[in-house]
BAFI-3210 file (N, C-alpha, C; in Angstrom, 3 decimals, decimal comma, padded with zeros to 6 digits):
// residues 240
n [1|2|3|4|5|6|7|8|9|10|11|12|13|14|15|16|17|18|19|20|21|22|23|24|25|26|27|28|29|30|31|32|33|34|35|36|37|38|39|40|41|42|43|44|45|46|47|48|49|50|51|52|53|54|55|56|57|58|59|60|61|62|63|64|65|66|67|68|69|70|71|72|73|74|75|76|77|78|79|80|81|82|83|84|85|86|87|88|89|90|91|92|93|94|95|96|97|98|99|100|101|102|103|104|105|106|107|108|109|110|111|112|113|114|115|116|117|118|119|120|121|122|123|124|125|126|127|128|129|130|131|132|133|134|135|136|137|138|139|140|141|142|143|144|145|146|147|148|149|150|151|152|153|154|155|156|157|158|159|160|161|162|163|164|165|166|167|168|169|170|171|172|173|174|175|176|177|178|179|180|181|182|183|184|185|186|187|188|189|190|191|192|193|194|195|196|197|198|199|200|201|202|203|204|205|206|207|208|209|210|211|212|213|214|215|216|217|218|219|220|221|222|223|224|225|226|227|228|229|230|231|232|233|234|235|236|237|238|239|240]
n.u [003,560|001,191|-000,270|-002,795|-003,528|-003,725|-005,553|-007,864|-009,564|-010,193|-011,556|-013,725|-014,900|-015,561|-017,489|-019,463|-019,489|-019,722|-021,520|-023,646|-022,595|-020,709|-020,632|-021,523|-019,680|-017,478|-016,867|-016,139|-013,974|-012,125|-011,851|-010,639|-008,178|-007,031|-006,967|-005,080|-002,653|000,373|001,453|002,465|001,720|002,682|003,670|006,682|009,843|010,707|013,334|015,735|016,113|018,591|021,835|022,427|023,941|023,448|021,897|023,209|024,532|022,035|020,505|021,874|023,845|023,776|021,320|019,601|020,012|019,172|016,540|015,296|016,062|015,467|013,271|011,246|011,184|010,197|007,508|006,620|006,997|005,225|002,819|002,417|002,148|-000,155|-001,973|-002,112|-003,241|-005,721|-006,786|-007,227|-009,114|-011,246|-011,938|-012,922|-015,012|-014,639|-015,621|-014,885|-012,060|-011,406|-012,136|-010,395|-007,911|-007,868|-006,496|-003,805|-003,475|-004,081|-001,977|000,449|000,104|-000,276|002,279|003,940|002,999|003,292|006,064|007,082|006,227|007,648|010,481|010,542|010,116|012,431|015,794|019,220|021,116|021,970|020,065|017,777|015,663|013,345|010,841|010,660|008,521|005,483|003,101|003,383|004,664|002,728|000,503|001,505|002,023|-000,540|-001,856|-000,216|001,295|004,090|006,989|008,627|006,942|005,203|006,916|007,478|004,892|004,044|006,248|006,143|003,740|004,448|006,578|005,181|003,650|002,262|003,898|004,403|004,325|003,281|004,060|002,369|002,047|-000,678|-003,117|-006,181|-008,883|-011,486|-011,413|-009,392|-006,994|-003,823|-002,901|-001,678|-001,072|-001,363|-000,799|-001,392|000,840|001,002|-001,057|-002,514|-002,484|-004,457|-006,566|-007,230|-007,738|-008,664|-007,054|-004,812|-001,653|001,251|003,756|005,613|006,659|008,448|008,113|008,592|010,723|012,710|013,361|015,121|016,635|019,359|020,815|019,936|019,215|016,866|015,981|013,790|012,946|015,347|015,879|013,545|013,939|016,273|015,514|014,378|016,385|016,753|014,533|012,675|011,533|010,664|009,428|007,382|005,953|005,181|003,437|001,414|000,443|-000,601|-002,699|-004,365]
n.v [033,048|032,419|029,387|029,932|032,109|030,972|028,820|029,394|031,590|030,472|028,062|029,090|030,565|028,536|027,154|029,051|031,775|031,441|029,359|029,085|028,969|026,948|023,477|020,893|018,763|019,929|021,959|020,370|018,968|021,062|022,152|020,016|019,758|022,247|022,131|020,275|021,393|021,711|022,746|026,089|026,461|025,662|022,942|020,916|019,721|016,576|015,622|013,041|009,885|008,844|008,793|009,918|008,022|005,689|003,567|002,304|-000,629|-000,746|001,513|004,397|007,121|009,361|009,069|009,113|011,687|013,377|012,550|013,036|015,756|017,238|016,184|015,344|017,679|019,453|018,619|019,396|022,122|022,879|021,911|023,624|026,086|025,577|025,230|027,847|029,200|027,836|028,688|031,375|031,069|029,742|031,518|033,631|032,379|031,272|028,984|027,791|028,131|026,638|024,071|023,754|023,570|021,069|018,921|019,625|019,666|017,038|015,609|016,831|016,831|014,076|013,196|014,298|013,007|010,229|010,007|010,693|008,513|006,622|007,134|006,565|003,802|002,689|001,516|001,058|-001,640|-003,553|-003,315|-004,364|-006,822|-009,427|-010,184|-013,191|-013,986|-012,773|-009,955|-008,982|-011,087|-013,030|-011,918|-011,677|-014,402|-015,446|-014,259|-014,543|-016,821|-017,051|-014,928|-014,681|-015,387|-013,256|-011,102|-011,804|-011,574|-008,886|-007,616|-008,287|-006,989|-004,428|-003,874|-004,117|-001,767|000,668|003,237|005,736|005,363|003,570|000,710|-001,168|-002,442|-003,029|-002,574|-004,026|-002,863|-003,765|-006,507|-007,349|-008,188|-008,166|-006,704|-006,674|-003,955|-001,476|001,912|004,608|007,278|009,838|008,995|008,652|005,744|005,013|006,844|006,199|003,383|002,545|001,018|000,840|002,277|000,313|-000,355|001,115|001,215|003,130|003,628|005,591|006,810|008,533|007,462|005,383|005,500|006,552|004,514|002,124|002,517|001,862|-000,506|-001,621|-004,022|-004,870|-002,904|-003,109|-005,686|-005,250|-003,448|-004,787|-005,402|-003,214|-002,605|-001,376|-003,339|-003,202|-000,784|-001,227|-003,228|-001,790|000,135|-001,671|-002,771|-000,472|000,020|-002,113]
n.w [016,464|018,972|020,443|021,326|019,792|017,273|017,557|019,119|018,026|015,597|016,174|017,522|015,471|013,685|015,042|015,854|014,534|011,740|011,247|009,628|007,116|006,998|006,660|009,027|008,908|007,647|009,422|011,665|010,637|010,098|012,655|013,972|012,679|013,385|016,137|016,529|016,648|018,520|021,819|021,712|019,178|016,683|014,640|015,017|013,815|014,912|017,129|016,497|018,157|017,918|016,236|012,866|011,623|012,871|011,927|009,943|008,266|007,025|006,511|005,269|006,674|005,132|003,696|005,867|006,948|004,817|004,499|007,010|007,777|005,541|003,857|005,777|007,245|005,353|005,105|007,685|007,660|005,484|006,536|008,736|007,411|005,954|007,999|009,098|006,943|006,933|009,397|008,929|006,823|008,027|009,985|008,506|007,219|004,710|002,697|000,281|000,280|002,523|001,773|-000,372|000,917|001,997|000,795|000,922|003,667|004,461|003,057|003,964|006,722|007,060|006,179|008,156|010,518|009,778|009,325|011,882|013,391|011,974|012,492|015,179|015,213|014,449|015,086|016,190|014,832|016,699|018,667|017,738|018,108|017,817|020,053|021,939|023,400|024,874|024,454|021,717|020,293|020,665|019,291|016,720|016,103|016,299|014,171|011,878|012,149|012,514|013,061|010,746|008,652|008,815|008,181|005,498|004,322|004,901|003,842|001,097|000,429|000,875|-000,863|-003,167|-003,310|-005,370|-007,079|-004,717|-001,175|001,856|003,850|006,355|009,698|011,581|014,284|014,716|016,274|016,397|015,853|017,470|016,489|014,719|011,644|008,294|006,046|003,403|002,388|000,113|-001,030|001,421|003,078|006,195|008,282|010,264|009,932|007,359|007,181|009,688|011,279|013,999|013,931|014,194|013,167|010,615|007,186|005,137|001,742|-000,182|-002,718|-001,803|000,620|000,224|-002,122|-002,354|-001,181|-002,282|-004,867|-007,373|-006,394|-004,682|-003,148|-001,909|-000,061|001,604|002,629|004,112|006,052|008,165|009,925|011,512|013,005|015,685|017,873|020,440|020,687|018,849|020,188|022,448|021,353|020,558|023,054|024,107|022,371|022,671]
ca.u [002,201|000,918|-001,320|-004,089|-003,843|-004,077|-006,657|-009,121|-010,477|-010,662|-012,586|-014,891|-015,479|-016,083|-018,646|-020,404|-019,653|-020,093|-022,083|-024,602|-021,858|-019,868|-021,385|-021,013|-018,540|-016,391|-016,485|-015,497|-012,670|-011,265|-011,524|-009,728|-006,835|-006,526|-006,716|-003,953|-001,407|000,921|001,743|003,324|000,977|003,276|004,334|008,071|010,556|011,227|014,759|015,888|016,689|019,879|022,583|022,071|024,719|023,180|021,188|024,085|024,518|020,704|020,196|023,068|023,743|023,413|019,888|018,872|020,069|018,357|015,148|014,874|016,269|014,954|011,947|010,327|011,106|009,316|006,151|006,266|006,843|004,032|001,673|002,182|001,665|-001,535|-002,794|-002,290|-004,252|-006,947|-007,243|-007,836|-010,270|-012,334|-012,351|-013,727|-016,086|-014,399|-015,830|-014,025|-010,680|-011,282|-012,133|-009,170|-006,793|-007,925|-005,490|-002,455|-003,512|-003,968|-000,716|001,575|-000,147|000,108|003,697|004,508|002,556|003,910|007,537|007,314|006,114|008,719|011,694|010,459|010,094|013,761|016,880|020,458|020,966|022,152|018,919|016,588|015,432|011,915|010,619|010,217|007,268|004,800|001,958|003,698|004,882|001,484|-000,303|002,068|001,795|-001,945|-002,286|000,679|001,947|005,428|007,478|009,148|005,830|004,740|007,874|007,275|003,612|004,116|007,308|005,653|002,764|005,106|007,314|004,193|002,964|002,510|004,342|004,913|003,404|003,803|003,580|002,031|001,525|-001,596|-003,967|-007,626|-009,573|-012,721|-011,154|-008,343|-005,930|-002,974|-003,091|-000,762|-001,837|-000,630|-001,493|-000,654|001,248|001,193|-002,282|-002,327|-003,078|-005,688|-007,600|-007,573|-008,193|-009,161|-006,007|-003,908|-000,334|002,277|004,989|005,476|007,829|008,356|008,698|008,890|012,083|013,685|013,741|016,099|017,331|020,769|021,468|019,491|018,792|015,426|015,773|013,009|012,965|016,571|015,680|012,555|014,545|017,280|014,986|014,045|017,516|016,756|013,207|012,585|010,425|010,186|008,436|006,161|005,193|004,609|002,194|000,423|-000,179|-001,372|-003,837|-005,222]
ca.v [033,127|031,467|028,390|030,563|032,956|030,116|027,871|029,910|032,288|029,568|027,166|029,917|030,904|027,280|026,699|030,088|032,918|031,126|028,088|028,972|028,771|025,756|022,252|020,287|017,937|020,810|022,573|019,386|018,701|022,241|022,268|018,915|020,095|023,371|021,761|019,319|022,182|021,528|023,943|026,964|026,776|025,116|021,600|021,069|018,539|015,931|015,113|011,556|009,312|008,162|009,521|009,589|006,889|004,562|002,502|001,688|-000,406|-000,877|002,824|005,240|008,413|010,358|008,971|009,567|013,133|013,993|012,110|013,633|017,232|017,833|015,723|015,459|019,061|020,070|018,328|020,178|023,558|023,046|021,750|024,857|027,091|025,235|025,519|029,245|029,563|027,325|029,519|032,580|030,754|029,476|032,832|034,485|031,589|031,024|027,590|027,342|028,049|025,503|022,791|023,754|023,272|019,708|018,063|019,922|019,276|015,554|015,200|017,266|016,286|012,661|013,101|014,579|011,899|008,995|010,076|010,726|007,147|005,853|007,350|005,904|002,367|002,245|001,554|000,502|-003,066|-004,258|-003,239|-004,895|-008,263|-009,673|-010,931|-014,639|-014,190|-011,534|-009,500|-008,867|-012,422|-013,730|-011,360|-012,127|-015,826|-015,712|-013,819|-014,942|-018,134|-016,736|-013,604|-014,767|-015,332|-011,871|-010,284|-012,049|-011,058|-007,481|-007,182|-008,369|-005,963|-003,088|-003,805|-003,987|-000,469|001,353|004,616|006,043|005,006|002,977|-000,615|-000,986|-003,471|-002,202|-003,219|-003,806|-002,828|-004,497|-007,951|-007,636|-008,838|-007,267|-006,869|-005,983|-003,076|-000,476|003,168|005,396|008,629|010,013|008,809|008,031|004,419|004,932|007,677|005,538|002,012|002,275|000,230|001,618|001,978|-000,300|-000,386|001,618|001,164|004,200|003,159|006,649|006,578|009,242|006,688|004,370|005,597|006,736|003,289|000,909|002,918|001,553|-001,884|-001,529|-005,226|-005,013|-001,994|-003,680|-006,812|-004,718|-002,633|-005,648|-005,422|-002,043|-002,316|-001,247|-004,163|-002,793|000,315|-001,828|-003,878|-000,718|000,596|-002,681|-002,822|000,772|-000,070|-003,226]
ca.w [016,877|020,021|020,169|021,627|018,667|016,158|017,737|019,742|017,091|014,460|016,674|017,814|014,248|013,124|015,852|015,992|013,640|010,365|011,230|008,499|005,873|007,013|007,024|010,281|008,621|007,363|010,697|012,489|010,105|010,286|014,132|014,359|012,194|014,124|017,569|016,605|016,846|019,839|022,568|020,938|017,984|015,458|014,667|014,878|013,433|016,111|017,172|016,460|019,378|017,565|015,249|011,491|011,168|013,766|011,228|008,944|006,847|006,454|006,054|005,441|007,322|004,118|003,536|007,139|007,076|003,797|004,758|008,224|007,848|004,339|003,479|006,859|007,580|004,398|005,560|008,881|007,185|004,695|007,402|009,569|006,518|005,606|009,157|009,208|005,917|007,407|010,450|008,292|006,028|008,984|010,715|007,483|006,669|003,277|002,459|-000,867|000,676|003,449|000,900|-001,199|001,765|002,594|000,193|001,490|005,115|004,486|002,575|004,813|008,066|007,111|006,083|009,457|011,365|009,334|009,574|013,307|013,772|011,375|013,243|016,500|015,090|013,990|016,103|015,781|014,549|017,924|019,545|017,067|018,330|017,931|021,368|021,834|024,093|025,204|023,621|020,283|019,728|020,666|018,240|015,338|015,901|016,124|012,847|010,756|012,439|013,086|012,614|009,453|007,716|008,920|007,391|004,060|003,844|004,972|002,950|-000,271|000,218|000,861|-002,168|-004,194|-003,369|-006,659|-006,877|-003,386|-000,034|003,054|004,353|007,797|010,559|012,403|015,217|014,463|017,560|016,272|015,937|018,438|015,767|013,989|010,232|007,331|005,167|002,716|002,112|-000,872|-000,727|002,854|003,730|007,470|008,383|011,040|009,231|006,091|007,343|011,044|012,010|014,827|013,421|015,078|012,451|009,258|006,329|004,091|000,453|-001,099|-003,143|-001,012|001,775|-000,014|-003,409|-002,235|-000,822|-003,016|-006,164|-007,539|-005,974|-003,396|-002,368|-001,024|001,081|002,508|003,287|005,074|007,165|009,335|010,827|012,381|013,589|017,205|018,239|021,801|020,413|018,213|021,238|023,298|020,707|020,611|024,359|024,324|021,540|023,050]
c.u [001,857|-000,175|-002,688|-004,474|-004,327|-005,352|-007,972|-010,023|-011,032|-011,758|-013,843|-015,641|-016,234|-017,390|-019,826|-020,575|-020,120|-020,749|-023,153|-023,889|-021,155|-020,778|-020,797|-019,728|-017,319|-015,922|-015,698|-014,133|-011,659|-010,886|-010,571|-008,326|-006,204|-006,176|-005,589|-002,629|-000,904|001,025|002,794|002,755|001,504|003,831|005,816|008,718|011,064|012,680|014,709|016,552|018,066|020,599|022,179|022,796|024,387|022,539|021,970|024,422|023,065|020,250|021,365|022,768|023,309|021,844|019,139|018,883|019,131|016,880|014,579|014,945|015,699|013,505|010,972|010,120|010,207|007,858|005,733|006,082|005,528|002,748|001,367|001,629|000,230|-002,496|-003,090|-003,334|-005,664|-007,569|-007,886|-009,126|-011,475|-012,856|-013,197|-014,880|-015,920|-014,450|-014,945|-012,610|-010,426|-011,202|-010,893|-007,927|-006,767|-006,826|-004,119|-002,381|-003,362|-002,528|000,416|001,354|000,080|001,553|004,429|004,211|003,293|005,355|007,876|007,250|007,232|010,034|011,675|010,503|011,398|014,751|018,092|020,348|021,060|020,974|017,668|016,477|013,962|011,755|010,166|008,951|006,656|003,720|002,266|003,859|003,600|000,544|000,218|001,821|000,342|-002,430|-001,523|001,296|003,299|005,932|008,000|008,078|005,251|005,596|007,657|005,989|003,641|005,142|006,868|004,605|003,398|005,874|006,363|003,408|003,294|002,845|004,889|003,911|004,114|003,260|003,388|001,635|000,601|-002,458|-005,403|-008,425|-010,830|-012,549|-010,119|-007,152|-005,032|-003,104|-001,964|-001,599|-000,890|-001,440|-000,692|-000,224|001,573|-000,120|-002,064|-003,050|-004,419|-006,823|-008,106|-008,285|-008,847|-008,165|-005,173|-002,464|000,648|003,668|004,796|006,766|007,616|008,931|008,555|010,357|013,112|014,173|014,851|016,943|018,845|021,470|021,148|019,078|017,250|015,064|015,042|013,030|014,250|016,430|014,671|013,140|015,563|016,698|014,582|015,197|017,541|015,418|013,286|011,377|009,854|009,137|007,174|005,263|004,456|003,330|001,042|-000,298|-000,986|-002,647|-004,866|-006,224]
c.v [032,026|030,479|029,021|031,430|032,091|029,383|028,532|030,612|031,384|028,631|027,898|030,202|029,679|026,932|027,788|031,023|032,604|029,785|027,926|028,730|027,430|024,521|021,676|019,507|018,804|021,474|021,641|019,089|019,820|022,316|021,200|019,250|021,249|023,026|020,786|020,089|022,031|022,872|024,788|027,301|026,236|023,718|021,795|019,697|017,863|015,542|013,596|011,044|008,515|009,035|009,078|008,369|005,642|003,369|001,887|000,278|-000,468|000,435|003,777|006,558|009,477|010,316|009,459|011,108|013,863|013,730|012,880|015,185|017,923|017,469|015,890|016,901|019,828|019,864|019,220|021,644|023,784|022,798|022,987|026,006|026,867|025,526|027,017|029,765|029,057|028,208|030,768|032,254|030,465|030,696|033,694|033,683|031,314|029,505|027,045|027,193|026,862|024,212|022,668|023,424|021,797|018,804|018,314|019,516|017,802|015,107|015,575|016,806|014,778|012,338|013,302|013,400|010,601|008,934|010,104|009,296|006,330|005,949|006,560|004,390|001,860|002,335|000,936|-001,043|-003,888|-004,311|-003,826|-006,408|-008,504|-010,503|-012,352|-014,957|-012,821|-011,118|-009,462|-010,262|-013,173|-013,242|-011,731|-013,606|-016,175|-015,327|-014,408|-016,338|-018,003|-015,402|-013,604|-014,695|-013,888|-010,928|-010,509|-011,464|-009,543|-006,945|-007,185|-007,309|-004,595|-002,886|-003,582|-002,667|000,224|002,776|004,748|005,675|004,270|001,569|-000,509|-002,363|-002,636|-003,130|-002,928|-003,973|-003,626|-006,011|-008,323|-008,289|-007,771|-007,671|-006,177|-005,172|-002,159|000,760|003,961|006,746|008,787|009,803|008,121|006,749|004,458|005,714|006,937|004,211|001,690|001,505|001,236|001,272|001,463|-000,153|000,053|001,514|002,146|003,621|004,329|006,451|007,391|008,502|005,670|004,525|005,757|005,371|002,061|001,256|002,546|000,105|-001,906|-002,767|-005,374|-004,045|-002,550|-004,864|-006,317|-004,098|-003,489|-005,716|-004,224|-001,602|-002,329|-002,006|-003,803|-001,698|-000,264|-002,458|-002,880|-000,166|-000,419|-002,786|-001,623|000,675|-001,104|-002,852]
c.w [017,884|019,611|020,395|020,389|017,462|016,355|018,144|018,790|016,077|014,982|016,995|016,514|013,598|013,762|015,833|014,809|012,295|010,246|010,105|007,161|005,810|007,401|008,286|010,063|008,400|008,596|011,564|011,965|010,358|011,801|014,566|013,899|013,057|015,538|017,665|016,829|018,265|020,598|021,816|019,591|016,647|015,652|014,409|014,401|014,679|015,952|017,047|017,725|019,126|016,515|013,823|011,010|011,943|013,079|010,126|009,271|006,227|005,803|006,319|006,153|006,396|003,850|004,711|007,242|006,092|004,131|005,921|008,094|006,626|004,107|004,588|007,206|006,628|004,714|006,710|008,438|006,442|005,516|008,184|008,628|006,160|006,799|009,321|008,167|006,356|008,473|009,927|007,485|006,927|009,565|009,759|006,887|005,170|002,997|001,362|-000,495|001,633|002,688|000,185|-000,402|002,234|002,015|000,793|002,987|005,266|004,132|003,546|006,273|008,133|006,992|007,380|010,468|011,047|009,665|011,070|013,836|013,229|012,148|014,489|016,379|014,386|015,166|015,544|015,714|015,793|018,874|018,979|017,184|018,613|019,259|021,096|022,521|024,410|024,217|022,066|019,611|019,655|019,521|016,893|015,118|015,667|014,702|011,691|010,924|013,038|012,503|011,168|008,364|007,704|008,046|005,883|003,536|003,803|003,981|001,496|-000,574|000,087|-000,414|-003,295|-004,287|-004,698|-006,450|-005,460|-002,372|001,118|003,233|005,825|008,434|011,559|013,295|014,893|015,820|017,594|016,441|017,020|017,840|015,075|012,532|009,457|006,387|004,450|002,529|001,044|-000,343|000,732|003,626|005,034|007,657|009,055|010,411|007,991|006,233|008,683|011,874|012,780|014,324|014,502|014,493|011,011|008,523|005,193|002,801|-000,596|-001,487|-002,354|000,215|001,543|-001,291|-003,348|-001,983|-001,739|-004,475|-006,328|-007,138|-004,602|-002,601|-001,412|000,144|002,069|003,308|004,377|006,268|008,370|010,375|011,812|012,876|015,124|017,680|019,631|021,603|019,760|019,259|022,177|022,669|020,712|021,971|024,646|023,533|021,973|024,173]
res [x|x|x|x|x|x|x|x|x|x|x|x|x|x|x|x|x|x|x|x|x|x|x|x|x|x|x|x|x|x|x|x|x|x|x|x|x|x|x|x|x|x|x|x|x|x|x|x|x|x|x|x|x|x|x|x|x|x|x|x|x|x|x|x|x|x|x|x|x|x|x|x|x|x|x|x|x|x|x|x|x|x|x|x|x|x|x|x|x|x|x|x|x|x|x|x|x|x|x|x|x|x|x|x|x|x|x|x|x|x|x|x|x|x|x|x|x|x|x|x|x|x|x|x|x|x|x|x|x|x|x|x|x|x|x|x|x|x|x|x|x|x|x|x|x|x|x|x|x|x|x|x|x|x|x|x|x|x|x|x|x|x|x|x|x|x|x|x|x|x|x|x|x|x|x|x|x|x|x|x|x|x|x|x|x|x|x|x|x|x|x|x|x|x|x|x|x|x|x|x|x|x|x|x|x|x|x|x|x|x|x|x|x|x|x|x|x|x|x|x|x|x|x|x|x|x|x|x|x|x|x|x|x|x|x|x|x|x|x|x]
***
């Protein structure tokens, strides 16, 4: 199905055909989800910029293959299925169905967004080096004092996530500062806290159980060896 087939009728329906049935907030939410579909009408699993084995020994090739090709792919598949259902519900003005899809859209949309960011902020160990100067170093020093303190604070918060979720380093546009934060499940950082995501650490067990079993602190300590600090700094300068 083309992007035009998915998006145009749904947006038209949300704005015009059933405006008496849909609240402005619900129409806006549905339109935002549907308009997020890329060219071609469906979200796709992104290719990784490195081999599955590139992050060893911090993250094994087995973990990377399962995490990327199975778990992330499931979020993409379910997101596309939910969007198709949303398109039909909006077109028919089925308010109950639209409301019922919000949870699946948030979970699977967040899972796709979070994992796409996650793959980008990882790199082979040899390419992971925190800058000694520049925008990222300045921001980390201003907020945390130094990079090691930042790692300890964000690491402790991330390890402490109850159940499944994410640890984040984000940019606060209101204060101009970076902050450490956590989000449960697949809740997206910016939609949840207002912080622009710079660096995410996935602490769902599927991200580390093969390599670390249930010892989450060891995984969080190891992941610092494969952070793509260049990408983190690129996101920061784009957000500032």
